[in-house]
C-alpha positions in Angstrom: -11.2 6.0 -26.3 -11.6 4.0 -29.5 -12.6 0.4 -30.1 -10.5 -1.8 -32.5 -11.5 -5.1 -34.0 -9.0 -7.3 -35.8 -9.6 -10.3 -38.0 -6.4 -12.2 -38.8 -4.7 -15.5 -39.5 -4.0 -17.8 -36.6 -0.5 -18.4 -37.9 0.3 -14.7 -37.2 -1.5 -14.5 -33.9 1.6 -14.8 -31.7 3.6 -12.3 -33.8 0.7 -9.8 -33.7 0.4 -10.1 -29.9 4.1 -9.5 -29.6 3.7 -6.4 -31.7 0.8 -5.1 -29.6 3.0 -5.5 -26.5 5.6 -3.4 -28.1 3.0 -0.7 -28.9 1.8 -0.9 -25.3 -1.4 1.0 -26.0 -4.1 -1.6 -26.7 -6.2 -3.2 -24.0 -7.4 -6.6 -25.2 -10.9 -7.4 -24.1 -12.4 -10.9 -23.6 -14.5 -12.3 -26.5 -13.6 -15.9 -25.8 -17.3 -16.7 -25.0 -17.9 -16.6 -28.8 -16.3 -20.0 -28.9 -19.8 -21.4 -28.0 -20.7 -21.0 -31.7 -17.9 -23.3 -32.8 -18.4 -26.9 -33.7 -17.4 -29.6 -31.2 -14.2 -30.4 -33.0 -13.3 -26.7 -33.2 -14.1 -26.2 -29.5 -11.8 -29.1 -28.6 -9.0 -27.5 -30.6 -9.7 -24.2 -29.0 -9.5 -25.6 -25.5 -6.3 -27.5 -26.3 -4.7 -24.2 -27.4 -5.5 -22.6 -24.0 -3.7 -23.2 -20.7 -0.2 -22.0 -21.8 -0.4 -19.3 -19.1 -0.6 -22.0 -16.4 2.5 -23.7 -17.6 4.5 -20.5 -17.7 3.1 -19.5 -14.3 4.5 -22.7 -12.8 7.9 -22.0 -14.3 7.7 -18.3 -13.1 6.9 -19.4 -9.5 9.9 -21.8 -9.6 12.1 -18.9 -10.7 10.6 -16.5 -8.1 11.0 -19.1 -5.3 14.7 -19.6 -6.3 15.3 -15.8 -6.2 13.7 -15.6 -2.7 15.9 -18.4 -1.5 19.0 -16.6 -2.9 17.8 -13.4 -1.3 17.4 -15.1 2.1 20.6 -17.3 2.2 22.9 -15.6 -0.2 22.1 -11.9 0.1 24.1 -9.2 -1.8 26.8 -7.5 0.1 25.3 -4.1 -1.0 21.6 -3.9 -0.2 19.3 -2.3 -2.7 18.0 1.1 -1.6 14.6 2.6 -1.8 15.3 3.9 -5.2 16.7 0.8 -6.8 17.2 1.2 -10.5 16.4 -1.8 -12.7 19.3 -3.4 -14.6 19.2 -2.5 -18.3 19.0 -5.4 -20.7 18.9 -5.3 -24.5 15.7 -6.5 -26.1 17.6 -9.2 -28.1 18.2 -11.1 -24.8 14.5 -11.1 -24.1 13.3 -13.8 -26.5 12.1 -17.3 -26.9 15.7 -18.6 -26.6 15.8 -17.5 -23.0 13.0 -19.9 -22.0 14.5 -22.7 -24.2 17.7 -22.3 -22.2 17.5 -25.2 -19.7 20.5 -24.2 -17.6 18.7 -21.3 -15.8 15.5 -23.4 -15.3 17.7 -26.2 -14.0 19.5 -23.9 -11.7 16.1 -22.7 -10.4 15.1 -26.3 -9.7 18.4 -27.0 -8.0 18.1 -23.9 -5.8 14.5 -24.8 -4.9 15.6 -28.3 -3.9 18.3 -26.7 -1.7 15.6 -24.5 -0.2 13.5 -27.5 0.6 16.5 -29.2 2.2 17.2 -26.1 4.3 13.6 -26.1 5.5 13.8 -29.7 6.5 17.0 -29.0 8.4 15.3 -26.0 10.1 12.3 -28.1 11.1 14.6 -30.9 12.4 16.6 -28.4 14.4 13.4 -26.9 16.0 12.2 -30.4 16.9 15.6 -31.3 18.5 15.7 -28.0 20.4 12.2 -28.5 21.6 13.1 -32.1 22.8 16.1 -30.7 24.6 14.0 -28.0 26.2 11.3 -30.5 27.2 13.7 -32.8 29.2 15.6 -29.9 30.8 13.5 -29.9 34.0 14.5 -33.6 34.5 18.2 -33.0 34.4 18.6 -34.3 38.0 16.5 -37.4 37.6 18.5 -40.2 39.3 17.3 -43.0 37.0 16.9 -43.6 33.3 13.9 -42.2 31.4 12.8 -45.7 30.3 13.3 -47.2 33.8 10.5 -49.5 35.0 11.8 -49.9 38.5 13.1 -53.2 40.0 11.4 -56.4 41.2 10.5 -54.7 44.5 10.4 -51.0 43.7 8.7 -48.7 41.2 9.4 -45.1 40.1 7.2 -42.3 39.0 8.1 -39.0 37.4 5.6 -36.2 37.0 4.4 -32.7 38.0 2.3 -31.0 40.7 0.7 -27.6 40.3 2.3 -24.9 42.4 -1.0 -24.3 44.1 -0.7 -27.5 46.2 0.8 -27.5 49.7 4.1 -29.4 49.0 5.1 -29.6 52.6 1.8 -31.2 53.5 2.3 -33.8 50.7 5.7 -34.7 52.0 4.3 -35.3 55.5 1.7 -37.6 54.2 4.3 -39.5 52.1 6.5 -39.8 55.2 3.7 -41.6 57.0 3.6 -44.3 54.3 7.3 -45.0 54.7 9.1 -47.1 52.0 9.0 -44.1 49.7 11.6 -41.6 48.4 10.4 -38.3 47.1 12.3 -35.3 45.8 11.7 -32.1 43.8 13.9 -31.8 40.7 13.0 -28.4 39.5 10.2 -25.9 39.3 8.8 -23.1 37.1 6.0 -20.6 37.4 3.3 -23.2 37.0 4.4 -26.5 38.5 6.9 -28.7 40.4 8.9 -31.4 38.6 9.2 -34.4 41.0 10.1 -38.0 41.2 9.1 -40.8 43.6 10.6 -44.3 44.2 8.5 -46.6 46.4 8.0 -50.2 47.3 5.5 -52.0 45.1 3.6 -53.1 48.2 2.3 -49.6 48.8 1.5 -48.7 45.1 -2.2 -48.5 45.7 -1.8 -46.0 48.7 0.7 -44.0 46.6 -1.8 -43.7 43.7 -4.6 -42.6 46.0 -2.5 -40.0 47.6 -1.1 -38.6 44.3 -4.6 -38.5 42.9 -5.6 -36.3 45.9 -3.0 -33.8 45.0 -3.7 -33.9 41.2 -0.4 -35.5 40.3 0.3 -35.6 36.5 2.5 -38.5 35.7 5.0 -38.1 32.8 5.8 -41.1 30.7 9.0 -40.9 28.7 8.1 -43.1 25.7 10.7 -41.8 23.2 13.6 -41.2 25.5 15.9 -44.1 26.2 18.6 -43.8 28.8 19.6 -41.3 31.4 19.3 -37.5 31.0 23.0 -37.2 30.2 22.7 -39.9 27.5 19.6 -38.5 25.9 20.7 -34.9 26.0 24.1 -35.9 24.7 22.5 -37.7 21.7 20.3 -34.7 21.0 23.3 -32.3 21.1 25.2 -34.6 18.8 22.2 -34.5 16.3 22.1 -30.7 16.6 25.8 -30.6 15.7 25.2 -32.8 12.8 22.3 -30.7 11.8 24.4 -27.5 11.9 27.1 -29.2 9.8 24.6 -30.2 7.1 23.0 -26.7 7.3 26.4 -25.1 6.6 26.9 -27.5 3.7 23.6 -26.6 2.1 24.2 -22.9 2.7 27.5 -23.2 0.9 25.8 -24.9 -2.0 23.2 -22.1 -2.2 25.9 -19.5 -2.1 27.6 -21.3 -5.1 24.3 -20.8 -7.0 24.2 -17.0 -6.4 25.8 -16.4 -9.8 22.5 -17.4 -11.4 20.6 -14.5 -9.8 20.7 -12.1 -12.8 19.8 -14.9 -15.3 16.9 -16.0 -13.1 15.7 -12.4 -12.8 15.7 -12.1 -16.6 13.9 -15.5 -16.9 11.3 -14.5 -14.4 10.5 -11.2 -16.2 10.4 -13.1 -19.5 8.0 -15.6 -18.1 5.8 -12.8 -16.8 5.8 -11.4 -20.4 4.8 -14.8 -21.8 2.0 -15.2 -19.2 0.6 -11.8 -20.1 0.7 -12.7 -23.8 -0.9 -16.1 -23.2 -3.6 -14.6 -21.1 -4.3 -12.1 -23.9 -4.5 -14.9 -26.4 -7.1 -16.6 -24.3 -9.3 -13.5 -24.6 -9.4 -13.9 -28.4 -11.9 -15.8 -30.5 -9.8 -18.3 -32.3 -10.2 -21.2 -34.7 -7.6 -23.3 -36.5 -7.2 -20.8 -39.3 -8.3 -17.4 -38.0 -8.8 -15.3 -34.9 -10.7 -12.2 -33.9 -9.3 -9.6 -31.4 -11.3 -6.9 -29.7 -9.7 -4.1 -27.7 -9.6 -0.4 -26.6 -6.9 2.1 -27.4 -6.5 5.9 -27.2 -8.3 7.6 -30.1 -5.3 9.6 -31.1 -3.3 6.4 -31.7 -6.0 4.3 -33.3 -5.4 5.1 -36.9 -1.6 4.8 -36.6 -1.9 1.4 -34.9 -4.4 0.2 -37.5 -2.1 1.3 -40.3 1.0 -0.4 -38.9 -0.8 -3.6 -38.2 -2.3 -3.8 -41.7 1.2 -3.1 -43.2 2.9 -5.8 -41.2 0.3 -8.5 -41.0 -2.5 -10.1 -43.1 -5.3 -8.6 -41.0 -8.5 -6.6 -41.4 -8.9 -3.9 -38.8 -11.9 -1.8 -38.0 -11.7 1.2 -35.6 -14.7 3.1 -34.2 -15.3 5.4 -31.2 -16.2 3.5 -28.1 -19.8 3.8 -26.7 -19.8 4.3 -23.0 -23.5 3.8 -22.8 -23.4 0.2 -24.0 -19.7 -0.8 -23.3 -17.5 -1.1 -20.3 -15.0 1.5 -21.6 -11.8 1.8 -19.5 -10.6 5.2 -18.3 -7.2 6.6 -19.3 -6.2 9.8 -17.6 -4.7 12.5 -19.8 -3.1 15.3 -17.9 0.0 17.6 -18.3 3.1 17.0 -16.3 2.1 19.5 -13.7 -1.1 17.6 -13.0 0.0 14.0 -13.4 1.6 13.8 -9.9 -1.8 14.5 -8.3 -3.3 11.5 -10.1 -2.1 9.4 -7.2 -4.5 11.1 -4.9 -7.5 10.4 -7.2 -6.3 6.8 -7.8 -6.2 6.0 -4.1 -9.8 7.2 -3.9 -11.3 5.7 -7.1 -10.8 5.6 -10.8 -13.0 8.1 -12.6 -15.6 6.4 -14.8 -15.5 7.1 -18.5 -18.7 9.2 -18.5 -17.6 11.8 -16.0 -15.0 14.6 -15.6 -11.4 13.8 -14.8 -11.1 15.7 -11.4 -7.3 16.0 -11.4 -7.0 19.3 -13.3 -9.5 20.9 -11.0 -8.1 19.3 -7.8 -4.4 19.9 -8.4 -4.3 23.7 -7.8 -6.2 23.4 -4.6 -4.0 20.5 -3.4 -1.0 22.6 -4.2 -2.3 25.7 -2.3 -3.7 23.8 0.8 -0.6 21.7 1.2 1.6 24.8 1.4 -0.7 26.6 3.7 -0.7 23.7 6.2 3.1 23.8 6.5 3.7 27.4 5.6 7.4 27.7 6.4 9.9 28.9 3.7 12.8 26.9 5.2 10.8 23.7 5.4 9.5 24.3 1.9 12.9 24.9 0.4 14.3 21.8 2.1 11.4 19.6 1.0 11.5 20.8 -2.6 15.3 20.3 -2.9 15.2 16.8 -1.4 12.2 15.5 -3.4 13.4 17.0 -6.8 16.9 15.7 -6.2 15.6 12.2 -5.6 13.4 12.4 -8.7 16.4 13.7 -10.8 19.0 11.3 -9.4 17.1 8.0 -9.1 14.2 8.5 -11.5 11.6 6.5 -9.5 8.8 5.1 -11.6 5.1 4.8 -11.2 3.3 5.9 -8.1 6.5 6.5 -6.1 7.9 8.9 -8.7 4.6 10.8 -8.9 4.4 11.0 -5.1 7.8 12.5 -4.7 7.1 15.0 -7.5 3.8 16.0 -5.8 5.5 16.5 -2.4 8.2 18.5 -4.2 5.5 20.8 -5.6 4.1 21.0 -2.1 7.5 22.2 -1.0 7.3 25.0 -3.5 3.9 26.0 -2.2 5.1 25.7 1.4 8.0 28.0 0.5 5.6 30.6 -1.0 3.3 30.6 1.9 6.3 30.7 4.3 7.4 34.0 2.6 3.9 35.4 2.8 3.6 34.6 6.5 7.3 35.3 7.5 8.2 31.7 8.6 11.9 30.7 8.1 12.4 27.6 10.3 10.0 29.4 12.7 11.7 32.5 14.0 15.3 31.1 13.6 16.6 34.3 12.0 15.5 36.4 14.9 16.8 34.0 17.5 20.2 33.6 15.8 20.6 37.3 15.4 19.4 38.0 18.9 16.6 40.1 17.5 18.9 42.3 15.5 17.5 41.1 12.2 14.3 39.6 10.9 12.5 39.1 7.6 9.0 40.5 7.9 6.0 38.6 6.3 4.8 39.9 3.0 1.2 39.5 4.1 0.9 39.0 7.9 2.0 36.7 10.7 -0.7 34.1 11.4 0.3 34.0 15.1 -0.4 37.7 15.4 -3.6 37.7 13.3 -5.1 34.2 13.2 -8.6 35.5 12.4 -7.4 36.8 9.0 -6.0 33.4 8.2 -9.2 31.8 9.2 -11.2 34.0 6.9 -8.8 33.3 4.0 -9.2 29.5 4.8 -13.0 29.8 4.7 -12.8 31.8 1.5 -10.6 29.3 -0.3 -12.9 26.5 1.0 -16.0 28.2 -0.5 -14.2 28.5 -3.8 -13.1 24.9 -3.6 -16.7 23.8 -2.9 -18.1 26.0 -5.7 -15.7 24.4 -8.2 -17.0 21.0 -7.2 -20.6 22.2 -7.5 -19.8 23.7 -10.8 -18.5 20.4 -12.1 -21.7 18.7 -11.0 -23.8 21.3 -12.8 -21.7 20.8 -15.9 -22.3 17.0 -15.8 -26.0 17.5 -15.2 -26.4 19.8 -18.2 -24.2 17.5 -20.4 -26.6 14.6 -19.5 -29.6 16.9 -20.1 -30.6 16.8 -16.5 -31.3 20.5 -16.5 -33.6 20.7 -13.4 -31.0 18.8 -11.3 -28.3 21.0 -12.6 -30.2 24.2 -11.6 -30.9 22.6 -8.1 -27.2 22.2 -7.6 -26.3 25.7 -8.9 -28.9 27.1 -6.5 -26.5 26.3 -3.6 -23.9 28.6 -5.2 -26.5 31.4 -5.0 -27.6 30.5 -1.5 -24.0 30.3 0.0 -22.8 33.4 -1.9 -25.9 35.4 -0.8 -25.5 34.4 2.9 -21.8 35.2 2.8 -22.5 38.6 1.3 -25.3 39.2 3.8 -23.0 38.3 6.7 -20.1 40.4 5.3 -22.5 43.4 4.8 -23.7 43.3 8.4 -20.2 43.0 9.8 -18.6 45.6 7.6 -21.6 47.9 7.6 -22.0 47.6 3.8 -25.7 47.8 3.4 -25.8 47.4 -0.3 -23.7 44.2 -0.2 -26.0 42.8 2.5 -29.2 43.7 0.6 -27.9 42.2 -2.6 -26.8 39.1 -0.8 -30.2 38.7 0.8 -32.0 38.7 -2.6 -29.3 36.4 -4.2 -29.9 33.9 -1.3 -33.7 34.2 -1.7 -33.3 33.5 -5.5 -31.2 30.5 -4.7 -33.8 29.1 -2.2 -36.6 29.7 -4.7 -34.6 27.9 -7.5 -33.9 25.0 -5.1 -37.5 24.5 -4.1 -38.8 24.7 -7.7 -36.2 22.3 -9.2 -35.1 19.8 -6.4 -38.3 17.8 -6.8 -38.8 18.4 -10.5 -39.0 14.7 -11.5 -41.9 14.1 -9.1 -45.4 13.9 -10.7 -47.4 15.0 -7.7 -47.3 18.8 -6.9 -47.2 18.2 -3.2 -44.3 15.8 -3.5 -42.5 18.4 -5.7 -42.8 21.1 -3.0 -42.0 18.7 -0.2 -38.8 17.4 -1.8 -37.8 21.0 -2.8 -38.3 22.3 0.7 -36.6 19.3 2.3 -33.6 19.9 0.1 -32.9 23.1 2.2 -31.8 20.7 5.0 -28.5 20.2 3.1 -27.4 23.6 4.2 -26.1 22.1 7.5 -23.9 19.8 5.4 -22.5 22.7 3.3 -21.7 24.8 6.3 -20.1 21.8 8.0 -17.9 21.4 4.9 -16.9 25.1 5.0 -15.9 24.8 8.7 -13.7 21.8 7.8 -11.3 24.3 6.1 -10.4 25.7 9.5 -7.8 22.9 9.5 -5.8 25.1 7.2 -5.4 27.5 10.1 -4.9 24.8 12.7 -2.1 23.0 10.9 -0.4 26.2 9.8 -0.3 27.6 13.3 0.9 24.3 14.8 3.9 24.2 12.4 4.9 27.8 13.4 4.3 27.2 17.1 6.3 24.0 17.3 9.1 25.6 15.3 9.3 28.5 17.8 9.3 26.0 20.7 12.2 24.2 19.1 14.2 27.4 18.7 13.4 28.5 22.4 14.7 25.1 23.6 17.8 25.4 21.5 18.6 28.9 22.8 18.5 27.8 26.5 22.2 27.2 26.4 22.9 30.9 25.9 25.3 32.3 23.3 28.4 30.5 24.5 30.3 27.9 22.4 28.5 25.0 24.1 25.2 26.9 23.8 25.7 27.0 20.0 26.4 23.3 19.9 23.2 22.7 21.9 21.3 25.0 19.6 22.6 23.2 16.5 21.7 19.7 17.9 18.2 20.7 19.0 17.7 22.7 15.7 18.5 19.6 13.5 16.5 17.1 15.6 13.6 19.3 16.4 13.0 20.8 13.0 13.4 17.5 11.3 10.7 15.9 13.5 8.5 19.0 13.1 8.9 18.9 9.3 8.2 15.1 9.1 5.1 15.3 11.3 3.6 18.3 9.5 4.4 17.0 6.0 2.4 13.8 7.0 -0.4 15.9 8.5 -0.5 18.2 5.4 -0.7 15.1 3.1 -3.4 13.5 5.1 -5.6 16.5 5.7 -5.2 18.0 2.2 -6.3 14.6 0.8 -9.2 14.5 3.2 -10.4 17.9 1.9 -10.4 16.6 -1.6 -12.1 13.3 -0.8 -14.9 14.6 1.4 -15.5 18.3 0.7 -14.6 18.3 -3.0 -15.1 14.9 -4.5 -18.4 14.5 -2.6 -20.0 17.2 -4.7 -19.6 15.6 -8.1 -17.2 12.7 -8.3 -18.8 9.3 -9.0 -15.8 7.0 -9.5 -16.1 3.3 -10.0 -14.3 3.4 -13.3 -12.0 0.7 -14.7 -8.4 1.8 -15.3 -7.1 1.4 -18.8 -4.7 -1.6 -18.7 -3.0 -2.0 -22.1 -1.2 -5.1 -23.2 2.5 -4.2 -22.7 5.8 -5.5 -21.5 5.9 -5.3 -17.7 9.1 -6.2 -15.9 10.1 -6.3 -12.3 13.8 -6.8 -12.4 15.1 -5.5 -15.7 14.5 -2.5 -18.0 14.6 -3.3 -21.7 16.6 -1.1 -24.0 16.8 -1.2 -27.8 20.1 -2.2 -29.3 22.2 0.5 -30.7 22.5 0.2 -34.5 
């Protein structure tokens, strides 16, 4: 990665930033703090020049809100699929004139106002419906909500909890006489009641009601009887619905602005990025200074083009990761690039370490296939994924993810042929045992221990590659003792594996050689693990205590048994699906049953095991592999470029 510094004229600053966005390979870094060295007048001018991004941001939010309103109330007849392709627009339409065009911005404001009206109508409707629901229990109330009684009588409406003894209450009310009591309705929590009584016994009524925890309801907003109040609410609801339909029609009339608003929204995003980049510069009235990073192989070409087109002075040098926060840009071939998504979900490599993707990709490819290991599943997965990539050309992480799973399908097909899995044992079941394709290597269901040993062997190689990367980094940083300490684990594990294999296979020479290799590794670890300590006792103690890590290494090796577990589960479930499908016999309806169960069962088995393979293969990279050397914590390279959400810019044909 190279560092570029530009000194140019302020009158050309906007044009130069536009050119950098077209290049799409320069990350502009913030040196605006240098404005502290300006005079007060220059600082004031500098601050006045800032803030453009805020204004454009407000305009973009207005456009985005308008698009959301159109999406909700005037959706397209044909919904966009998962692999929606951006509308192509020529660059000449992506210019300052677009923002100057007031009609689209006016349409956005009009649509937003319609959206606000729609929200008010929704809130009003909810309030009316709540009011109607709240008076529903009082439908049978024999007097008006706002009734205050007569000269001699008084009325109460209210509720009792269902826990009271209602019959006992009625008996006590009957003793008072001059009172009418009735239950209007009830729910799971309370009774809705009313009372009409003579004013002469109001005190006794209040005492009795208090005894039974009566909750009086006062209808302060409702005027008239239930029929009158509910009728008015229903009239208002009808009026609300009429207005809602009117606003909805107005929004639908604005749907023709959708494409123009999308273009405006993308252009405003472009302007915001440019304004934000401008705020990172050190600028005065007459000149500006720009600092940034760009790939070393493009540095001289960019410098030459800028100096030819603008009145600038450019200086390029190699970035110094020891003193600068250098961003990381991954450089991998097309076979490795899809696996970058796995690393990015974990952490971005820092600029001072190794890009792990080239080392990780082959193991991910192998492990993914072993976990599914069915030729039929692999062929289907590869065909579907590569077709989607070819047909719809998904961009970014989605495109890389589908390509990676397509590669996994190829690996699955290979291991399926090695292990003899073709949608389980479908060939044998369909041919009634008359024909079968034997495995090239062996059938894991018949010989699981061999597959387990292969899994452990691949796991050890995987771990050794991780340790080797750590040793390389240590030697590169001149940490020789630490590098030897890590390398000693390769000797220890290799020696112990050879010792174990020699004892099991009766190969005495291999066992003897393995013993001395392991001893050499232990000695190297003890001598170098505490090398940085000054005290001899501390050196030895730290060296010996380092041997405790052996439990972690063997735990890591055992983790690779998941290759066996998932591989066997795929085959077993596939066989169960075929057995269930063959229960109908070989009659015509039996074949229909087999076809139905075959499609559903194998589809579910494939989906579950693809997910399992993705998760567990990623886990082996994150824990067993990355844990040996990967530091992460880097900052991804983020160049100034044109980023669009809705459209794809194309150059005009000449």
